[in-house]
C-alpha positions in Angstrom: -24.6 -3.5 17.2 -23.7 -5.1 13.9 -19.9 -5.7 13.2 -17.9 -6.4 10.1 -14.8 -8.6 10.0 -11.8 -6.8 8.4 -8.6 -8.4 7.4 -5.2 -6.6 7.4 -2.5 -9.0 6.2 -3.0 -12.1 8.4 -4.9 -10.3 11.2 -8.7 -10.1 11.5 -10.5 -7.4 13.5 -14.1 -6.6 14.2 -15.3 -3.1 13.6 -18.8 -1.6 14.1 -20.6 -1.5 10.8 -21.9 2.0 10.0 -25.1 2.3 8.1 -23.2 3.8 5.2 -22.5 2.4 1.9 -19.6 3.6 -0.2 -19.1 4.8 -3.7 -16.6 2.9 -5.8 -13.1 4.4 -6.2 -11.1 4.4 -9.4 -7.3 4.2 -8.9 -4.5 3.6 -11.4 -1.8 1.0 -10.8 0.5 3.8 -9.7 -1.9 5.0 -7.0 -3.4 8.1 -8.7 -7.1 8.4 -7.6 -9.2 9.3 -10.6 -12.5 9.2 -8.7 -13.8 8.5 -5.2 -17.4 8.7 -6.2 -18.3 6.3 -9.0 -21.9 5.3 -8.8 -23.1 1.8 -9.7 -23.0 1.4 -13.4 -20.7 4.4 -13.9 -17.6 3.6 -15.9 -14.1 4.8 -15.1 -11.4 5.5 -17.6 -9.5 2.4 -18.7 -6.1 4.2 -18.4 -4.9 7.0 -16.1 -4.8 10.4 -17.9 -1.8 11.4 -15.6 0.5 8.4 -16.2 -1.1 6.0 -18.6 -1.3 3.1 -16.2 -4.3 0.7 -16.0 -7.2 1.9 -13.8 -8.8 -0.4 -11.2 -12.2 -0.2 -9.6 -12.1 -3.7 -8.0 -9.6 -5.7 -6.1 -7.7 -7.9 -8.6 -7.8 -10.8 -6.2 -11.4 -10.9 -4.7 -13.2 -8.6 -7.2 -14.7 -6.4 -4.5 -15.2 -2.8 -5.5 -12.6 -0.4 -4.2 -14.0 1.6 -1.3 -14.5 5.2 -2.3 -16.2 8.0 -0.5 -19.0 7.2 1.9 -22.5 7.9 0.6 -24.7 10.3 2.4 -21.8 12.5 3.7 -20.8 16.0 2.6 -17.1 15.1 2.8 -15.8 12.2 1.1 -12.4 12.3 -0.5 -10.3 9.2 -0.4 -6.6 9.2 0.2 -4.4 6.7 -1.6 -2.9 5.4 1.7 -6.4 4.3 2.7 -6.6 2.1 -0.4 -3.2 0.3 -0.1 -4.9 -3.0 1.0 -8.2 -4.6 0.1 -10.5 -4.3 3.1 -12.2 -7.6 2.2 -9.3 -10.0 1.5 -6.3 -8.0 2.8 -4.3 -8.2 -0.4 -2.0 -5.3 -1.2 -3.3 -3.4 -4.2 -1.2 -3.1 -7.4 0.0 0.4 -6.5 1.2 -0.9 -3.1 3.0 -3.8 -4.8 4.5 -1.4 -7.3 6.0 0.7 -4.5 7.4 -2.5 -2.9 8.9 -3.7 -6.2 10.5 -0.3 -6.8 12.1 -0.5 -3.3 13.3 -4.0 -3.9 14.8 -3.1 -7.3 16.6 -0.2 -5.7 17.9 -2.6 -3.0 19.1 -5.0 -5.7 20.9 -2.3 -7.7 22.6 -0.7 -4.8 23.5 -4.0 -3.1 25.2 -5.2 -6.3 27.1 -1.9 -6.6 28.2 -2.0 -3.0 29.1 -5.8 -3.0 26.5 -6.9 -0.4 26.1 -10.5 0.2 23.0 -12.4 -0.9 22.0 -12.8 2.8 22.2 -9.0 3.4 20.2 -8.2 0.3 17.6 -10.8 1.2 17.3 -9.3 4.7 16.7 -5.8 3.3 14.1 -7.2 0.9 12.4 -9.1 3.7 12.4 -5.9 5.8 10.7 -4.0 2.8 8.0 -6.7 2.8 7.5 -6.3 6.6 7.3 -2.5 6.2 4.5 -2.7 3.6 2.5 -5.1 5.8 3.1 -3.2 9.0 4.8 -6.1 10.7 8.4 -4.8 11.0 9.7 -4.9 14.6 12.3 -2.8 16.3 15.1 -5.3 15.9 14.4 -5.4 12.1 14.4 -1.6 11.9 17.8 -1.5 13.7 19.3 -4.2 11.5 18.0 -2.6 8.3 19.4 0.8 9.4 22.8 -0.7 10.1 22.9 -2.4 6.7 21.8 0.7 4.9 24.6 2.7 6.6 27.0 0.5 4.5 25.3 1.9 1.4 26.6 5.4 2.2 24.5 8.2 0.4 22.5 5.5 -1.5 21.5 4.1 1.9 20.0 7.4 2.9 17.9 7.4 -0.3 16.8 3.8 0.3 16.0 4.5 4.0 13.9 7.5 2.8 12.0 5.2 0.4 11.4 2.6 3.1 10.2 5.1 5.6 7.8 6.6 3.0 6.4 3.1 2.5 6.1 2.7 6.3 4.3 6.0 6.7 1.8 5.1 4.0 1.2 1.7 5.6 0.8 3.2 9.1 -1.6 5.8 7.8 -3.8 3.1 6.2 -3.7 1.0 9.4 -4.7 3.9 11.7 -7.8 4.7 9.7 -11.1 3.5 11.2 
C-alpha cells in the first residue's frame, strides 16, 4: 500500500494514499470558503465577496494548491477547520494566523486594562500558540484558566475565544 507523509506542526505521520485527487479550494484570509471544486485552470475571485479579504488557492509558504473536495465522489464539501494547516508543509494558513492574532490582540488589550505583568501576558499568548498547533497540555490549560479568572468577565470572553480555536484545531487534527 502506498503511503504519503503528512506534517502537522513539527510531527510527521504516514497515511495510506487513496487513489483520489482533489479539486483546489479557494478560501479568503478570514476563512470563508468560496469554492471547494476549482478545476485546473479555473480562476477564483481575487477578493472575497463576503468580506473583501484576499482569496487564496495555494499555500503562501510552499505554493501547494489548497486541498478541496475529492474528485470522483458525490459528496465533497470542505470545512474551514480542515484547511487550517497546509497538509504539505504544516504551516498555519492565513485565516488560522488571523484567528491567533485576534486572540493575542484581545489578550494584550485586556491584560493592559487589568494590569497583568509582562510574564502573565506572555504566558497567555504562548498558550494561544499552543492551542492553535494542538500542543497545549493539561498544566498549560489549568494555568491559563487560572490567569483568565483574574480577567473577570473579559476572561470568560477570552476563554471562549481560545476554546473556539482549540475546537477548530482538534477538528482539523482528527480528520483522516
